[in-house]
C-alpha positions in Angstrom: 32.9 -14.0 13.4 33.0 -10.8 11.0 34.3 -7.7 11.2 32.1 -5.4 10.3 30.0 -3.7 12.9 26.5 -4.7 13.8 24.7 -1.5 12.8 25.7 -2.1 9.0 24.8 -5.8 9.2 21.4 -4.2 10.2 21.3 -1.6 7.2 22.4 -4.0 4.9 19.3 -6.5 6.3 17.1 -4.0 6.5 17.7 -2.7 2.3 17.9 -6.5 1.2 14.3 -7.0 3.0 13.3 -3.7 0.6 14.3 -4.8 -1.9 13.3 -8.2 -1.5 9.8 -6.7 -1.0 10.4 -4.2 -4.3 10.6 -7.9 -6.2 7.2 -9.1 -4.6 5.7 -5.9 -5.4 6.2 -5.7 -9.0 5.7 -9.5 -9.2 2.1 -8.3 -7.5 1.5 -5.9 -10.2 2.7 -8.1 -13.3 0.7 -11.1 -12.1 -2.7 -9.1 -11.5 -2.0 -7.4 -15.1 -1.3 -10.7 -17.4 -4.4 -12.5 -15.6 -6.7 -9.8 -16.4 -7.5 -8.5 -13.2 -6.5 -5.1 -14.3 -8.0 -4.6 -18.0 -6.4 -1.5 -20.1 -7.9 -1.0 -22.6 -6.5 2.4 -24.1 -2.4 1.7 -25.1 -1.2 4.9 -23.8 -2.1 3.6 -20.0 -0.2 0.2 -20.0 2.4 2.3 -18.7 1.5 1.5 -15.0 1.2 -3.0 -15.5 4.2 -3.2 -17.9 7.3 0.0 -17.7 6.7 0.5 -13.9 7.2 -3.5 -12.8 10.7 -3.0 -14.4 11.5 0.4 -12.8 11.1 -1.3 -9.7 13.0 -4.1 -10.4 15.9 -2.4 -11.3 15.3 -0.4 -8.0 15.4 -3.3 -5.8 18.7 -4.7 -7.8 20.4 -1.1 -7.3 19.9 -1.7 -3.8 20.5 -5.9 -3.2 23.9 -5.1 -4.5 24.2 -1.6 -1.7 23.0 -4.2 0.3 25.4 -7.0 -0.8 28.5 -3.9 -0.9 28.0 -3.3 2.8 27.6 -6.8 4.6 28.4 -9.7 1.4 25.3 -12.1 2.8 22.6 -14.4 1.3 19.2 -12.0 1.7 21.2 -9.3 -0.1 22.0 -12.3 -3.4 18.4 -13.5 -2.6 16.9 -10.2 -3.9 19.1 -9.5 -6.3 17.9 -13.0 -8.2 14.6 -12.4 -7.5 14.9 -8.8 -9.2 16.1 -10.6 -11.7 13.4 -13.0 -12.4 10.7 -11.0 -12.0 12.6 -7.9 -13.8 11.8 -10.9 -17.2 8.1 -11.7 -16.7 7.3 -7.7 -18.2 10.0 -7.9 -20.7 8.9 -10.7 -22.0 5.8 -9.4 -22.4 7.2 -6.9 -24.6 9.3 -9.1 -26.7 6.0 -11.1 -27.6 
């Protein structure tokens, strides 16, 4: 058994789920842009589909790290890894 109170474990689980949801949202935005569902011609409007997922993944990784510090659970590690993987999709688009 762990020595941490159940309220901290519940909080870290919620934060981890929000972190995973952030990765999912960033993946949906990036995937819809790269598949052509979002077609933006002016270069100024490309902030939304390219830069916004990077910001969302950064926040998701911070939430995952916070949840991992509260209680070392696998769901927090899953949130960190998913955000890191999704973070590389728009970065690789910007590099190419």
